[in-house]
C-alpha positions as a Markdown table, in Angstrom:
| # | Residue | x | y | z |
|---|---|---|---|---|
| 1 | Met | -10.2 | -17.3 | -3.4 |
| 2 | Glu | -8.1 | -17.1 | -0.3 |
| 3 | Pro | -8.9 | -19.7 | 2.4 |
| 4 | Ala | -9.4 | -17.0 | 5.1 |
| 5 | Asp | -11.9 | -15.2 | 2.9 |
| 6 | Leu | -14.0 | -18.3 | 2.3 |
| 7 | Leu | -14.0 | -19.0 | 6.1 |
| 8 | Thr | -15.1 | -15.5 | 6.8 |
| 9 | Gln | -17.8 | -15.7 | 4.1 |
| 10 | His | -19.2 | -18.7 | 5.9 |
| 11 | Gly | -18.9 | -17.2 | 9.4 |
| 12 | Ile | -16.3 | -19.7 | 10.6 |
| 13 | Asp | -14.5 | -18.4 | 13.7 |
| 14 | Pro | -10.7 | -19.2 | 13.4 |
| 15 | Ala | -10.5 | -19.5 | 17.2 |
| 16 | Arg | -12.7 | -22.7 | 17.0 |
| 17 | Leu | -10.3 | -24.4 | 14.5 |
| 18 | Glu | -7.6 | -26.7 | 15.7 |
| 19 | Pro | -4.2 | -25.0 | 16.3 |
| 20 | Ala | -1.6 | -26.1 | 13.7 |
| 21 | Pro | 2.2 | -26.1 | 13.5 |
| 22 | His | 3.9 | -23.3 | 11.5 |
| 23 | Pro | 5.4 | -23.9 | 9.1 |
| 24 | Pro | 3.7 | -27.1 | 8.3 |
| 25 | Ala | 5.5 | -30.2 | 7.0 |
| 26 | Arg | 4.1 | -31.9 | 4.0 |
| 27 | Ala | 4.1 | -35.2 | 5.9 |
| 28 | Gln | 1.9 | -33.7 | 8.6 |
| 29 | Thr | -0.7 | -32.6 | 6.1 |
| 30 | Leu | -0.7 | -36.0 | 4.3 |
| 31 | Ala | -1.0 | -37.7 | 7.7 |
| 32 | Arg | -3.9 | -35.5 | 8.6 |
| 33 | Val | -5.8 | -36.3 | 5.4 |
| 34 | Gln | -5.1 | -40.0 | 5.5 |
| 35 | Ser | -5.7 | -40.6 | 9.2 |
| 36 | Pro | -8.9 | -42.4 | 10.2 |
| 37 | Pro | -11.6 | -41.4 | 10.9 |
| 38 | Pro | -12.0 | -39.1 | 7.9 |
| 39 | Arg | -12.3 | -35.5 | 8.8 |
| 40 | Ser | -15.1 | -33.2 | 7.7 |
| 41 | Cys | -14.9 | -30.1 | 5.5 |
| 42 | Val | -14.7 | -27.0 | 7.7 |
| 43 | Val | -17.3 | -25.3 | 5.5 |
| 44 | Cys | -19.9 | -27.9 | 4.4 |
| 45 | Gly | -19.3 | -31.0 | 6.6 |
| 46 | Asp | -18.7 | -33.4 | 3.6 |
| 47 | Gln | -15.7 | -35.7 | 3.8 |
| 48 | Ala | -12.4 | -33.8 | 3.6 |
| 49 | Ala | -10.1 | -34.5 | 0.6 |
| 50 | Thr | -7.3 | -32.1 | 1.6 |
| 51 | Ala | -6.1 | -30.0 | 4.5 |
| 52 | Arg | -4.3 | -26.7 | 4.7 |
| 53 | Ile | -2.9 | -24.5 | 7.4 |
| 54 | Val | -4.3 | -21.0 | 7.4 |
| 55 | Val | -2.5 | -18.3 | 9.4 |
| 56 | Phe | -4.9 | -15.8 | 11.0 |
| 57 | Pro | -3.5 | -12.5 | 12.4 |
| 58 | Asp | -5.4 | -12.9 | 15.7 |
| 59 | Ala | -5.6 | -16.7 | 16.0 |
| 60 | Gly | -2.3 | -17.9 | 14.5 |
| 61 | Pro | -1.9 | -21.0 | 12.4 |
| 62 | Arg | -5.0 | -23.2 | 12.2 |
| 63 | Trp | -5.8 | -26.5 | 10.5 |
| 64 | Thr | -8.5 | -26.3 | 7.9 |
| 65 | Asp | -9.9 | -29.5 | 6.3 |
| 66 | Trp | -11.6 | -29.1 | 2.9 |
| 67 | Cys | -13.9 | -31.2 | 0.7 |
| 68 | Trp | -13.0 | -31.5 | -3.0 |
| 69 | Gly | -15.2 | -28.6 | -4.1 |
| 70 | His | -14.1 | -26.2 | -1.4 |
| 71 | Gly | -10.5 | -27.3 | -1.8 |
| 72 | Met | -10.6 | -26.4 | -5.5 |
| 73 | Ala | -12.2 | -23.0 | -4.6 |
| 74 | Ile | -9.1 | -22.1 | -2.5 |
| 75 | Arg | -6.4 | -23.4 | -4.9 |
| 76 | Pro | -3.4 | -21.0 | -5.0 |
| 77 | Arg | -3.7 | -18.4 | -7.7 |
| 78 | Cys | -1.3 | -18.5 | -10.6 |
| 79 | Thr | 1.2 | -15.7 | -10.3 |
| 80 | Leu | 2.7 | -16.0 | -13.7 |
| 81 | Pro | 2.4 | -13.0 | -16.0 |
| 82 | Ala | -0.4 | -13.3 | -18.5 |
| 83 | Thr | 0.9 | -11.0 | -21.2 |
| 84 | Leu | 3.9 | -11.1 | -23.5 |
| 85 | Glu | 5.1 | -7.8 | -21.9 |
| 86 | Gly | 4.9 | -9.3 | -18.5 |
| 87 | Ile | 6.8 | -12.5 | -19.5 |
| 88 | Thr | 9.4 | -10.4 | -21.2 |
| 89 | Ala | 9.9 | -8.2 | -18.1 |
| 90 | Asp | 10.3 | -11.3 | -15.9 |
| 91 | Leu | 12.8 | -12.8 | -18.3 |
| 92 | Arg | 14.8 | -9.5 | -18.5 |
| 93 | Ala | 15.0 | -9.4 | -14.7 |
| 94 | Val | 16.3 | -12.9 | -14.5 |
| 95 | Ala | 18.8 | -12.3 | -17.3 |
| 96 | Arg | 20.0 | -9.2 | -15.5 |
| 97 | Glu | 20.4 | -11.1 | -12.2 |
| 98 | Ala | 22.4 | -13.8 | -14.1 |
| 99 | Gly | 24.6 | -11.1 | -15.6 |
| 100 | Leu | 23.8 | -12.0 | -19.2 |
| 101 | Pro | 24.9 | -9.6 | -21.8 |
| 102 | Gly | 22.1 | -7.8 | -23.6 |
| 103 | Ala | 19.6 | -8.4 | -20.8 |
| 104 | Val | 18.2 | -4.9 | -21.1 |
| 105 | Asp | 17.6 | -5.3 | -24.9 |
| 106 | Leu | 15.9 | -8.7 | -24.6 |
| 107 | Ala | 12.8 | -8.7 | -26.8 |
| 108 | Phe | 10.2 | -11.1 | -28.1 |
| 109 | Tyr | 8.0 | -10.7 | -31.1 |
| 110 | Ser | 4.7 | -12.1 | -32.0 |
| 111 | Ser | 5.7 | -13.0 | -35.6 |
| 112 | Thr | 8.7 | -13.1 | -37.8 |
| 113 | Gly | 7.4 | -10.0 | -39.6 |
| 114 | Ala | 7.3 | -8.1 | -36.3 |
| 115 | Ala | 10.7 | -9.3 | -35.5 |
| 116 | Ala | 12.1 | -8.1 | -38.8 |
| 117 | Val | 10.6 | -4.6 | -38.2 |
| 118 | Gly | 11.8 | -4.5 | -34.6 |
| 119 | Arg | 15.4 | -5.7 | -35.3 |
| 120 | Arg | 18.3 | -3.5 | -34.4 |
| 121 | Asn | 19.9 | -1.6 | -37.3 |
| 122 | Glu | 23.1 | -3.5 | -37.0 |
| 123 | Glu | 21.4 | -6.9 | -37.3 |
| 124 | Pro | 21.4 | -8.6 | -40.7 |
| 125 | Arg | 18.2 | -9.1 | -42.6 |
């Protein structure tokens, strides 16, 4: 889930959150989490375990402090391809950018049998 979506779901007004620098430095985030007294989760009020800066279109960048549970709920989503076809497409694009020969023909097979059937005619058996 996106942080802004979770805040909206809980009726938290971004204008009430503390303004934050943009872009944030990792050191600022660590200092915020480690500084006494401990901060409270913006959603539930439990002790915060992490902090993030959320940029709102109308309110700008704001600090948000998150407990362990809510922090895990807003973890960044994995953007890696989940299918063999998606992985192959990404690898082809990188090979093309690098100027590698045969980038267009790059293929992966799920088994040696599938590879043998899918081989090019000029390749030896």
